[in-house]
N, C-alpha and C positions, 0 to 999 in steps of 0.2 A: 239695467245696466251691464255691460258686455265684460267676457272676463278677461281679463288682457297680460301679458308677460314680456318682457323685457331679458335679452341676453347679450352676451356676446362672441364673437368667433370661438373663442376657445372652450367651450361648453358644447356642449352634447345636441346634436343636429337630426334629428329624424324626420324623416316626409317619407308622405306616396304610402304608406305601407294601411292593409285595411284593422290587422290588428295590431300593429304597432312595435312589430318584434327584430325594427331591421337593428344588426347589430350596433356598436358603436365606433367610432373614427377610433384606432388605435390613440393612445392618451387623454381621451377625453373623458369627462366626466360626467356621469347622468343629472338627468333634469327632469321635473314631473311633466305627464300630457298635462294642455290646457284643454278643460273642458273636453267635447268633442272634437280638438283641433286637428287637421290630421297633416300638417304642415311647419315646418318650421324653416327660419331663412336668415340667413345673412348677407349683407350687403358690404362687401372692402370689410372695414373694421369698425362701421358704424352700427350703433345701436337698432336693430328691428324689432318694435312689436307684431305680433301675432294673435290674432283675437278671434272667435266665431259670435257671426251676430244672429246667424240662426243654427242650431245645432243640425249638421250634414249636409248642410244645404250651399251658405255660404261662410265665406273666409275672407277677412281682411290683413292685407298687409299693407304694412307700414316702411316705407322704403325709402333712406334718410339721402340727398344729396350731396355733390360734395360741397355745397352752401353750408350745409345740418340744416335743411327743409325739410321737412316730414312730408312725405307723401303718399296717402292710405289710397289703396288697390280694391276694389275688391270684387271678388274671384265669386262668380255663382255656378256650383257645382250641374245645377239644372239647367244652365245654357251654354248651347256648344259654342260659340263666340268666346265665353269667359273660359272655357276649359280648352281651346285651340291655343288663347294668348297665353295661356298656362305654361302649356306643353311647350310653345316657344321659347319663352323668357327662362324656363326652369333651367334651363345650362348655364345661362348666363349668371344666374344669382347663387348656383352652388360652386362650380370651376371660381371663384376665389375664393369660396367656402374652405374648398378642398385644398386649394394652395395655400390657403394660412397654417390650415391644419398639418401638413405636410411644412411647412416654415418653421412652424413652431415648434413639434417635436422632439424632444432630445432622443438624439442617438444611441447607442448599446457601444461600450466598451467594444465589444468585437466588430458593430458595424464603424469607430473610425479608425481602430490598427487594421482593420482589410481593405481598409481608404488607405490609409497610407500607404500600405505595403503596394498597392495595387500601384499607383503613382507612381513608386519610384521602382517598380518592375517595368516599367514605362521610360522612366526620366534615365537617358544616356550620359547627360553631364549636365552641372549646375554651376554657378560661381555667385559670390553674394561677400557680405562682411559678417564675421564671427564676433560677439562680445562675448567671452571667458572668463567665469569669475571662480576662484576655487580656494578651499581651506588649506596652503600649505603651511607644516610644523605650526599648526595655530594661526596663521596672520594669513590673511584675504591678499587674494592674488590676480589683479585684472589684466587681462589684455586684450588689443582689439588687433584682430585679425582680417583682411581682404582676401579670398581662397580661391581657389581652383579645383574643382573633382569630377573627374571623368571615368567612365569603365574603362576595363574590367578593375582596377585599381591605380586611380593616379591623383596626383596629390599637389598642389603649388602651396606653401603659402606664404602671404608678404605683411610682415610687424608693419603695425600703423603705429601704435605706443603699449609699452615700450620699447625700447630696440629699435625704435623706425630704421626704415633700408634692412635689417636682417630679410633675408631670403630661404626656405626651405622648399626642396622638392625631391616627396618620394615615388618611389613606381616598382608596384610587384615585380619582382625579377630583375630590377637591372639596376647595377651599383652593386651586386653583390648583397644585397639586403639592405644597405643603406642608406642612409638620409644624405644630401648634398645638400651644404649649409654653407653658407658667407656670414656673415656678422653685422655688416654693414657701419661697423666704426674702427677705426683701428684697436687693434692690428686685424684689417679686414682684409683675413685668409677664407680661401674656399676648403674646408675639410669634413671628409665621410665621419658618421657619427652611427651607432649600434643603436636604433631607433629605440628599444630596450635599453641603453645603456643608461649610466648616472647620470651625463651630461644630457642626455636628450630627453631623458625625465623628470631635471630637479626641478621646475615649474610648471609641472603638468601631470594630472593624476594619469594620464592616459596618452600609451604611443601613440606615433599618429598613423599604425595601423588602423587602430581604431575611429580614426576619425571620421566625418560627416552625422548624415541623417539617417542612414540604413541601421547606424548603432545605435542610435536611440531608441529608433522606432524595433529594436531587439529586446534593449532594453525594458519601455516599458511594457512589452507583448512580456517578456519572464516573469518580471513584480508583478504585474497585474493580473494574468492569468494563473499564476500557481496561487497567489491568494484566495481568487475566489475557488481555484480547484480544491485546497482545504480550507475554504469555510471560513477565513478570519482575516479582519481588517474593517476599512472602512475605503471604499471606493465608490465615487459620486461624480456623475458628469453633468456639467453646467455650461451656461452660455459666457464664454469666456470675454464676450462684449468686443472690441481692438485692440489689436497688437501691432504695430506699426504698421496700422494705417489699414490692416483686414481684421475681418471680423474671425473670429477663432471658437474653436470649441476648448473648455479645461477640463480634463482629468483629475481634479484630487485625489489621493491615498494616503492613507494611512496606515503606516504597519508595523505587525509586533516586533519586537528584538527576539532570536530563536537561531538557532543553527547546531551545528554540530563540530566535532572537534575531529581531527588525521592527526595522523602520527608522519612528520618528514621522515623521507627518507634519504638514503646516502646519495650525496651529490646534489640532492632538489632544491630548489630556488623556489621562490614564490612565483615568479612565473610559474614554475614545473606546477605547482600546485593549484593554481589559479587553472590551468589546464585539464585539469584532471577530476577539478571540483563544480568546474562552471562558473564560479565567482571571480568577479574581477580583482586584479592586483592587489589595487592599490587600498580595496575598501579590506581584504584581507589585513594588511599593511596597517593600516591606521585603527582597527579590529582586535587588533592586538598588543595592547599598550605594555602590557606584565613582559612580555618580550622583549624590544629596545630595539624593534627593527626600522633603520632607516634607509632600507633600502630592501630589491630584493634577494641579494645576494647571501644577507645575515642570518639567515634561516640555518640550523644544524640537527641535525640527523640526530631524530628522537626529540626532536620538540614536538610538543602537544600543541597544533594551530587550529585555534577557533574560526570555522566558517562560519560569516550570518549568512543566513537565507536567504535576506532580503537587501537588495543594492538599495540603503539608507531605509531611513522611519520612515520619511516623511517626502512627498512627489509633487510634482505640477509640469501637468502635459501639456502644453498649448498645443491646438491643430489649427489649420488654416481650416476653414468650413469650404471653401473651392477646390482644394486637392487634396484636403489631408496630412499635409506634407508637417512636420514639426515646427515652430514658428519659435518657440523656447521651452525649454527644461529647468528644472528648479528643484536640486535632491535636498534634502536636510537630514543630518542624522538625528537618533530614536532623543536628542534631549531637544530636539529642534532646531539646532546652530545650523547655519548655511554652510554645504559642503562642497556644493559647488551647483554655478548657474551658467548655459548656455543660451545665447539668443543670438536669433539671423533677422536685425532689422530689416538687411536686403539678401535677397533670395531669385536669381534668374534661371531655370530654369531650358535643359536639351539648346543650349546656345550656339550649338556647334565645334567646342573643340577641339585640339586636334592636339599628335603628338608633340608639333612644336611647342605648346603651350606647358611640357612639361620637361622640355629640353633647359639646358643649365645655359647654352648659346643664343639661346635667343635675343635678341639685339636691346629687345624692353628688359630685359633686367640686369642685373648687377655683377654675376658671378665672376 
């Protein structure tokens, strides 16, 4: 009775080595030898059986075709013709295996972040739709925007809901650093706003100067690499299935609450403290509820301001498998409550935007 063994493409496959010491493929798990068999094979994703019918002389490969029918094939190591055939088909048998091993391997955090940064570096512009969900003053606010963004940093936002018809343009180094905004409803005036002022920030965690995928990538990189460097928190990479029709990887993290205090200086705002500590202004604001801050200017000289080490207690980053770009990010606080979520159900890169796309006089806009 010959010995037999079954395996799938996710297990270790060793082949054609006299001592059986071939290093395993990355991410594989070892399985034992079967008698004196010197070859393991997989055909597609079907189970393949391999056994010896005579020690060191014959090998039986049972291949499974597309109809699910097992096809046994005997390789006699003493026959030149059998060995010639084995050499001919070996690459064809191993190639699907190697492809499957590469496809199933879970990438590391560094690989995912590196791929995102590489794609962003070669992306000149992009357009799409953003679903922005944020907790503002304890209430959940959701906005739907169409947008355009081009390097070095030009942004157009069109509001779908709420505030349908509202449009915003920001171009770094233009309009004295202000936003150009019109409300889209009566009274539909076109005005200039400080991007970090109360009116521009009252329904958003972030100024428009932080808009875009690059900021999300920086946030992920800062949080995740700091946690790994400090050896704290839990970080896991997994298959995220499909999101908006695209296969994605998902990075889950749970990070401890911790940080340090700084003393506010004369005439210093939370924006100033944010710049010197590297933490987001709004995150600093909500982490100091005992101070009663409503906006960045409320800080007083001498205040001891708590600076959280991480941007939130829990995060979910979804990155497209094909180009590595973020398609969704979810941040929760240390109590598990939603802090913010940004989703990109539509995203088109390198579409050829021009300066006209960021000009209030563009006939497609209603400024």
